[in-house]
N, C-alpha and C positions, 0 to 999 in steps of 0.2 A: 257507768262512771269511766271517764277517760283518765287512766293513770299516767299518761305521758311516757309510756315505755316504747312507743313505736320507734324502731331504729336503734334503740339502746343495745349495747353489746354486753352480753351476760355470759358468765361461766358458772355452771352448777356442778359441783363435785359430788360423786356418789349418786349418779343420776340414771343408772340403767334400770332401776326398779324402785318401788316403795315411795317414800316421801320425797326423795330427790327427783324422781321421775315426775311426780305430781307437780312439784315446783317448776321444773323446766317446762312442762307442758303448758302450765298456766301462763308463763312468761311468753312462750311462743304465741299463744292465743292473744296476748296483749300487744303483739307486734314486735317484740324484741328479737334480736339476732342472738340465738342461744347456742353456746357450745356446751357439750356434755363430757363428763369424764367418769370412767369406771375401770375396774381392773380387767374385766373381760372384753377383749376386742370384739368378739362376736356379739355379745350382749349390747355393747354401747353402740355399735353400728346399727343394730336392729332398733334400739331405742330412738336413735337420732332419725332414722328413716320413718319410724312410726309416727313421730310427732312433728316432723318437718323441721328439725333443728338444723342450724347452719353447719355444725361440725361435731364429730364424735372423736374423742381422744381416749385411748386405752393407756392406763398407767397404774402401777402399784404404788399408792401413796404412802405405804408403810416403809418405802425405801428412801433413805436420805437424799434430798435434792430432787426427788421426783415431782413433788407438788410445784416447786418453783419452775421446773422445766415445763410442766403443763401450762401454767399461767403464761409463761413467756411465749410458748407456741401459740396459744390462743390470741394473745395480744398481736402477734405478727399476722396471724390469719385473718383476724377481724379488724385490724387497723387500730387497735386500742382495746380498752376494757372499762366499762362503766359500772357493772354490777358483778359482785362475787358472792356466791353462796357456798359456804364451807360446810360440807356434810361428809362424815366418815362413818364407817361401820363400827358397831359396838365391839369392845374387847371381850375376852373370855371372862366368865364369872369366877369368883374365888374369894375366900376370906383373907385377911391380912397374914395369917399364918400359913396359907396355902399357896399364894401367888409367888411364882419364882422370879428371880432377878431378870431372867430372860423375858418373861411376860411383862414385867414392869417396863423394861427397855423398849419392847415392841409397842406397848401401849403409849409410851412417851412419844415415840416417833409417829405412830399412826394418828393419835388424837391431838397431841400438843404441838409437835414440831411441824406437822403438815399444815396446821392452822397458821403458825408463825411464818412459815415459808410462803404460804399463799398471800398473807397480808403484806409481807415485805415486798413481794413481787408485784402486787396489784396497786398498792397505795401510791407509788410515785407517779404513775400515769394518770391516776385519778386526781391527785393534787394538781398536776399540770393542767388538767382540763377543768379544774374548779368544780367538779361534780363527781360523786361516787357513792356507791352503796355497798357495804360489806355486812353480810348477815351470817352468823354462825348458828348452825343447827346443833344444839347440844342435847340436853335431856332434863326432865324434872329431877333426876338424881343429882344434878349439879347443885340444886338448892335444898333438896331433902335426901341426903346420902342414905344408901341402903346397905344392910349387912350382906356379905358375900358378893358385893359388887365393888370391891375396893378400887380397882383400876378405873372403872367408869366414873364412880362417884368422886374419886380424888382428882383426876385430871380435869373432868368437866367442871368441877367447882372452880378450879384455877382459871378456866376459860372465861368465866364471868368477870374476873378481874382483868383478864386480857382484853375483853370487850370494853370495859370501862376505861382503862388506860389508853387504849388505841383511839377511842372516841375523843378523849380529851386532846390528844395530839393532832387529830385530823379535822376536827370540827370547823376550824376557821378557814379551811380549804374547801368547804362545801362537801366534805366526805362524811357520811354517817356510818357508825358501827353499832350494830345491835345483835343480841342473841335471842333466839327463839327456843323455848324449852318444851319439846313435845312430851305429852304423856303417852298413854297407850292408844295406838292407832291401828286401824284394820288394814294391815299390810301382809304381803306374802311372808316376809321374814317372821312376823309375829306368829302366824299360823304354822310355820315350819317348826317352831319350838314346841308345838302341841301343848300349850299351856291351858289350864282350866279357864276358858274364856268366861263362862257364867260366873265363876267365883271372882274373877278379876273385875268384871263390869259391876258386880254388886258393891264393890268398894269405891266405885266412881259415882259421885253425886248425880251426874247426868245419866247414869245407868246404861251407858253404851260406850262403845269404842269410838274414837275420833275417826272422821273420814279424811283420807289424804288430801282431798280437794279443799277441805277447811283450813288445814295448815298451809297449803299452797296459796290460798287467798291472803292469809296474813303475811306470809313472806313476800308475796308480790306487792302488797300495799307498802311494806317497809322499803321495798326497792323503788318506790315511785317518787315523783315530784311532790306529791301531797304529804309525804312523810318526812320532808326535809328538815323539820324541827324536832324530830325524834332521834335521839342518839344516846349511846351509852346505856341503853335499857336492856333488861333481860325479861322477856315476856313469855309466860307459860301458856300453853294451849293444851289443857288436860282434862276438861270437863269437870273441874273443881277438885281433882284428886289431891293436890297438894294441900296440906293442912296449915302450913306457915304462911306468913305474909309475902 
């Protein structure tokens, strides 16, 4: 299936490993000109070289203004921007009585304001070109909040509303905005946590972890011409883990 991504200019945030890396790799295979961003300059250079990406940019997106700077740099380097995939690392765990003010502020910047900065920086050039795709990678916790994950559950839930309101404002300009809600996927980060994988998969109706390439296929489709009438949606990819609608 030709998704019409050949020559499209894409930026994938948080792409040196895991789900972001899988998304960027899939877009490169589809012929897009892809720029990557991650905190570590060494890792992002290696990732870009490994997949044949057009550009690798190192930046700490938890710093105010950093995300907008990255988007502006990529627009200049690629001559514009057609696709933006917003992906940031998860904040620390903790219950409502444990999380400090500093952790809330850091989570606000890294999860919420980095997304806002990215959209504000990318949307004008997409509107001008009458075509654009903005995809936010959030989490199933956005729809089914979990105890001891106050920061992640709280801010990611708000990102679903941000997706909807942004989509309403940009739809008439040919720009779609959607969220993808990953469940448990087989990534390096998940295995670093040394969680009881057998116990986790037993709670998933599919009885397995998701494969990063499966999520990458969904995100790449949402970035395509064929998904032009899909906007304002929050789509879970979780093997049936979520219990709600």
